C-alpha positions as CSV (number, residue, x, y, z in Angstrom):
1,M,-13.5,18.0,13.5
2,S,-11.2,15.7,15.5
3,S,-14.1,14.4,17.6
4,Q,-16.2,13.8,14.4
5,R,-13.4,11.7,12.9
6,S,-12.9,9.5,15.9
7,R,-16.7,9.1,16.5
8,A,-17.7,8.3,13.0
9,P,-14.7,7.4,10.9
10,R,-16.7,6.6,7.7
11,G,-20.3,7.3,8.0
12,G,-20.7,4.9,10.9
13,A,-19.3,3.7,14.2
14,R,-16.5,1.4,13.0
15,A,-13.1,0.7,14.2
16,G,-9.8,1.3,12.5
17,P,-7.3,-1.1,11.1
18,H,-5.8,-1.8,14.5
19,E,-9.1,-2.7,16.1
20,T,-11.2,-4.9,13.8
21,G,-11.2,-6.0,10.2
22,E,-10.2,-9.6,10.1
23,E,-9.5,-9.6,6.3
24,A,-7.1,-6.7,6.6
25,Q,-5.3,-8.2,9.6
26,L,-4.9,-11.4,7.7
27,W,-3.4,-9.5,4.8
28,N,-1.0,-7.5,7.0
29,D,0.2,-10.6,8.9
30,T,0.7,-12.5,5.6
31,Q,2.6,-9.6,4.2
32,E,4.9,-9.5,7.2
33,K,5.8,-13.1,6.7
34,L,6.4,-12.6,2.9
35,V,8.7,-9.8,3.7
36,K,10.7,-12.0,6.1
37,L,10.8,-14.8,3.5
38,E,12.1,-12.3,0.9
39,K,14.8,-11.1,3.2
40,N,15.8,-14.7,4.0
41,E,16.0,-15.5,0.3
42,A,18.2,-12.5,-0.3
43,R,20.6,-13.4,2.5
44,A,20.7,-17.1,1.4
45,K,21.7,-16.0,-2.0
46,E,24.5,-13.9,-0.6
47,L,25.6,-16.8,1.6
48,R,25.8,-19.2,-1.4
49,K,28.2,-16.8,-3.1
50,E,30.3,-16.3,0.1
51,I,30.5,-20.1,0.6
52,F,31.5,-20.7,-3.0
53,D,34.2,-18.0,-2.8
54,K,35.5,-19.3,0.6
55,E,35.7,-22.9,-0.6
56,A,37.5,-21.8,-3.8
57,S,40.0,-19.9,-1.7
58,M,40.5,-22.8,0.7
59,K,41.1,-25.2,-2.2
60,L,44.0,-23.0,-3.3
61,Q,45.3,-23.0,0.2
62,E,45.1,-26.8,0.4
63,E,47.2,-27.0,-2.8
64,A,49.8,-24.7,-1.2
65,G,49.7,-26.4,2.2
66,K,46.9,-26.3,4.7
67,P,43.9,-23.9,5.3
68,S,44.1,-21.8,8.4
69,V,41.9,-22.4,11.4
70,E,40.3,-19.0,10.9
71,D,39.2,-19.9,7.4
72,L,37.7,-23.2,8.6
73,D,35.8,-21.4,11.4
74,A,34.6,-18.7,8.9
75,L,33.3,-21.4,6.5
76,G,31.6,-23.2,9.3
77,G,29.9,-20.0,10.4
78,L,28.6,-19.5,6.9
79,Y,27.2,-23.0,6.8
80,R,25.5,-22.6,10.1
81,E,23.9,-19.3,9.2
82,N,22.6,-20.9,5.9
83,V,21.0,-23.7,7.9
84,R,19.4,-21.3,10.3
85,I,17.9,-19.3,7.4
86,A,16.6,-22.4,5.7
87,E,15.0,-23.6,8.9
88,N,13.4,-20.2,9.5
89,S,12.0,-20.1,6.0
90,K,10.7,-23.6,6.3
91,S,9.0,-22.8,9.6
92,L,7.3,-19.7,8.0
93,L,6.1,-21.7,5.0
94,E,4.9,-24.8,6.9
95,S,3.2,-22.9,9.8
96,E,-0.4,-23.9,10.0
97,D,-1.2,-20.3,10.9
98,T,0.4,-19.1,7.7
99,L,-1.4,-21.7,5.5
100,T,-4.7,-20.9,7.2
101,K,-4.3,-17.2,6.6
102,V,-3.4,-17.7,2.9
103,Q,-6.4,-20.0,2.4
104,L,-8.7,-17.4,4.0
105,L,-7.4,-14.7,1.8
106,Q,-7.8,-16.8,-1.3
107,A,-11.4,-17.6,-0.3
108,M,-12.1,-13.9,0.2
109,V,-10.7,-13.0,-3.2
110,S,-12.5,-15.9,-4.9
111,H,-15.8,-14.9,-3.3
112,T,-15.4,-11.4,-4.5
113,E,-14.6,-12.4,-8.1
114,E,-17.5,-14.8,-8.3
115,S,-19.9,-12.2,-7.0
116,Q,-18.8,-9.6,-9.6
117,E,-20.1,-9.7,-13.1
118,P,-17.1,-8.9,-15.4
119,T,-17.8,-5.7,-17.2
120,T,-15.4,-3.3,-18.9
121,N,-16.3,0.4,-19.0
122,R,-14.7,2.3,-21.8
123,L,-14.5,5.9,-20.8
124,S,-12.5,8.6,-22.4
125,A,-9.9,10.1,-20.0
126,S,-9.2,13.8,-19.8
127,R,-5.5,14.4,-20.2
128,D,-3.4,17.3,-19.1
129,S,-0.9,18.1,-21.9
130,R,1.5,19.7,-19.4
131,S,1.9,16.4,-17.5
132,N,4.0,13.4,-18.4
133,I,1.9,11.0,-16.3
134,D,-1.5,9.6,-17.4
135,F,-3.9,7.4,-15.4
136,D,-6.2,4.5,-16.5
137,G,-9.4,6.5,-16.3
138,P,-11.1,9.9,-16.1
139,S,-9.9,12.5,-13.7
140,D,-12.1,13.5,-10.8
141,S,-14.6,16.4,-11.1
142,P,-13.3,20.0,-11.0
143,V,-12.4,21.4,-7.6
144,P,-15.2,23.2,-5.8
145,S,-14.5,26.6,-4.3
146,P,-12.9,26.7,-0.8
147,A,-16.2,28.0,0.5
148,E,-18.1,25.0,-0.8
149,N,-15.5,22.6,0.6
150,K,-15.8,24.2,4.1
151,H,-19.6,24.1,4.0
152,V,-19.8,20.4,2.9
153,R,-17.4,19.3,5.5
154,K,-19.4,21.0,8.3
155,V,-22.8,19.7,7.4
156,G,-22.1,16.4,5.7
157,T,-20.6,13.1,6.5
158,S,-18.3,13.1,3.5
159,R,-15.4,15.5,2.7
160,T,-15.1,17.0,-0.8
161,S,-11.7,16.4,-2.1
162,S,-9.8,18.3,-4.8
163,Q,-8.6,16.7,-8.0
164,P,-5.6,14.3,-7.4
165,P,-2.3,15.7,-8.7
166,R,-0.7,14.1,-11.8
167,E,2.5,13.3,-10.1
168,R,3.0,10.9,-7.1
169,E,5.5,8.7,-5.4
170,A,6.0,5.4,-7.3
171,A,6.0,2.2,-5.3
172,K,7.5,-1.3,-5.9
173,D,4.2,-3.0,-6.9
174,E,3.1,-0.3,-9.3
175,T,3.8,-0.9,-13.0
176,E,4.6,2.0,-15.3
177,E,3.6,1.6,-19.0
178,K,4.1,4.0,-21.9
179,E,1.6,4.3,-24.7
180,P,2.8,3.6,-28.2
181,N,4.1,6.7,-29.9
182,S,3.8,8.7,-26.7
183,S,6.2,9.7,-24.0
184,R,3.4,9.7,-21.4
185,T,3.7,7.3,-18.5
186,K,0.6,5.4,-17.1
187,I,0.3,4.2,-13.6
188,T,-1.2,0.7,-13.0
189,F,-1.8,-1.3,-9.9
190,A,-1.1,-5.0,-9.2
191,L,-3.5,-7.6,-7.8
192,G,-3.3,-7.5,-4.0
193,A,-1.9,-4.0,-3.9
194,E,-2.9,-1.9,-0.9
195,V,-4.4,1.5,-1.9
196,A,-6.1,4.6,-0.8
197,F,-9.1,5.2,-3.1
198,K,-12.3,7.3,-3.4
199,P,-15.2,5.0,-3.9
200,K,-17.8,6.0,-6.5
201,I,-21.2,4.7,-5.7
202,P,-23.7,4.3,-8.6
203,G,-26.5,6.8,-8.2
204,Q,-24.6,9.1,-5.9
205,T,-23.1,12.3,-7.1
206,E,-21.3,13.5,-4.0
207,E,-17.6,12.7,-3.6
208,H,-16.6,10.4,-0.8
209,D,-13.6,10.2,1.5
210,W,-10.3,8.5,0.6
211,I,-10.4,5.1,2.3
212,Q,-8.2,2.0,2.6
213,G,-8.7,-0.8,0.1
214,I,-7.1,-3.8,-1.5
215,V,-7.1,-4.5,-5.3
216,V,-8.9,-7.8,-5.8
217,K,-9.3,-7.8,-9.5
218,V,-7.8,-6.2,-12.6
219,I,-10.1,-5.8,-15.6
220,G,-9.2,-4.8,-19.1
221,E,-6.1,-3.3,-20.6
222,G,-4.8,0.1,-21.6
223,K,-7.2,3.0,-21.3
224,S,-10.1,0.7,-20.5
225,R,-8.3,-0.9,-17.5
226,R,-10.4,-0.8,-14.3
227,Y,-9.9,-2.3,-10.9
228,D,-12.2,-4.0,-8.3
229,V,-11.1,-2.6,-4.9
230,Q,-12.4,-4.1,-1.7
231,D,-12.9,-2.3,1.5
232,P,-11.2,-4.7,4.0
233,F,-13.0,-3.2,7.0
234,P,-16.7,-4.1,6.7
235,D,-19.3,-2.7,9.1
236,D,-20.4,-6.3,9.6
237,A,-17.3,-8.3,10.7
238,A,-19.1,-11.5,9.6
239,R,-19.2,-10.4,5.9
240,P,-16.6,-9.4,3.4
241,G,-16.2,-5.7,2.8
242,E,-17.9,-3.9,-0.2
243,T,-16.1,-4.1,-3.5
244,Y,-16.0,-1.0,-5.8
245,R,-15.1,-0.5,-9.4
246,S,-12.4,2.1,-9.6
247,S,-9.8,3.6,-12.0
248,A,-6.2,4.6,-11.4
249,S,-7.2,8.3,-11.3
250,S,-9.1,7.6,-8.0
251,M,-6.4,5.4,-6.4
252,V,-3.0,6.0,-4.7
253,K,-0.6,3.2,-3.9
254,I,0.2,2.4,-0.2
255,P,3.8,1.2,-0.1
256,P,4.2,-2.5,1.1
257,I,5.6,-3.2,4.5
258,G,9.4,-2.9,4.5
259,T,9.6,-0.6,1.5
260,P,12.4,2.0,2.0
261,L,10.8,5.4,1.9
262,A,12.3,8.9,1.7
263,D,11.7,11.6,4.4
264,Y,9.2,14.4,3.7
265,E,10.1,18.0,4.0
266,V,8.5,19.9,6.9
267,G,5.4,21.7,5.6
268,K,4.7,19.3,2.7
269,R,1.0,18.7,2.1
270,V,0.2,15.0,2.1
271,L,-2.7,12.5,2.2
272,A,-2.5,10.5,5.4
273,L,-4.4,7.8,7.3
274,Y,-6.1,9.4,10.4
275,P,-5.2,7.4,13.5
276,E,-7.6,4.7,14.6
277,T,-9.7,5.1,11.4
278,T,-9.6,3.7,7.9
279,T,-10.0,7.1,6.2
280,F,-7.3,9.3,4.6
281,Y,-7.3,13.1,5.0
282,R,-5.2,16.0,3.9
283,A,-2.4,17.0,6.4
284,D,0.8,19.0,6.7
285,V,4.1,17.4,7.7
286,K,5.5,18.8,10.9
287,A,8.4,16.4,11.6
288,M,9.9,13.0,10.8
289,L,10.2,10.7,13.8
290,D,11.9,7.4,14.7
291,G,14.4,7.6,11.9
292,G,11.8,8.2,9.3
293,A,9.5,5.4,10.4
294,K,6.7,7.8,11.6
295,V,5.5,11.2,10.6
296,Q,4.1,13.9,12.8
297,L,1.2,15.6,11.1
298,L,-1.3,18.4,11.5
299,F,-4.5,17.3,9.8
300,E,-6.6,19.9,7.9
301,D,-9.2,21.7,10.0
302,E,-7.6,20.7,13.3
303,A,-6.3,23.0,16.0
304,A,-2.6,24.0,15.7
305,G,-1.5,21.9,18.7
306,A,-3.5,18.8,17.8
307,L,-0.6,16.9,16.2
308,K,-0.9,13.3,15.2
309,I,1.7,10.6,14.6
310,V,1.2,8.2,11.6
311,E,3.2,5.3,10.3
312,R,5.3,6.5,7.3
313,R,3.8,4.1,4.7
314,F,0.3,5.5,5.4
315,V,1.5,9.0,4.6
316,L,1.1,9.4,0.9
317,D,2.7,11.9,-1.5
318,H,-0.6,13.1,-2.7
319,K,-2.6,16.4,-2.1
320,G,-5.9,14.6,-1.7
């Protein structure tokens, strides 16, 4: 199973997110800079308050006599740090590299939206009365028997996955809504969110693997809300990846870079990105590494000693 994954990560010889996929690399690079800008802004806000408090304190000292050298040095240090942060943020924003990447991403999204005919599918969603979380679409088909699962994985290129659980880890970009006159919570996804999703291809009945994607369009509201999700790793690097119509029941949020994430318990079943591919598979947590930044996993159907290490944000609290 291990060799099959690395040889044909999604029905073809294609590299993972760290090898090719210009659109995804652009997205990741841009996200990293946005995270830095956000941190700069947060620190600049703190500095403004510290400078205000320090100046107010020194004004009182001036009225009583003369500010101390230590206070003057401290205030100067705050001013210098504020200038450094402002210059760093300006450099990030004015960088030709950053502007080019943003323009390319905008062009990619615009191309996708123009090529998609706006349609709204109104499908009734099956609800579990025992759960307090609803999704914007129908649940996946019932779980085949373990024997069927095993057979399909051996002879086919796709893996049959069980129905996603109703509860999952919430992330910053996800929006929770409550239906009127109901205590149930609905999970929605923001434009630009990174997700793991199961593409449903018209005319095909078999289930497909969970793969990486980016939300490029949000369509409709409430129960009729659907999403256009783009595969950012096309087989042909010269063309944008395929775009699929999806619902929240077939999507799981990938936390943005820099999001604080809790450690998993050893033995927990998760849905994780297999190294050097763009496909997510079920796995069991064996250990947390690097202070929680990485997770040691044993993927389903692999030998007991074939442990893999995956970045924490690509290990999702979902049974797959």
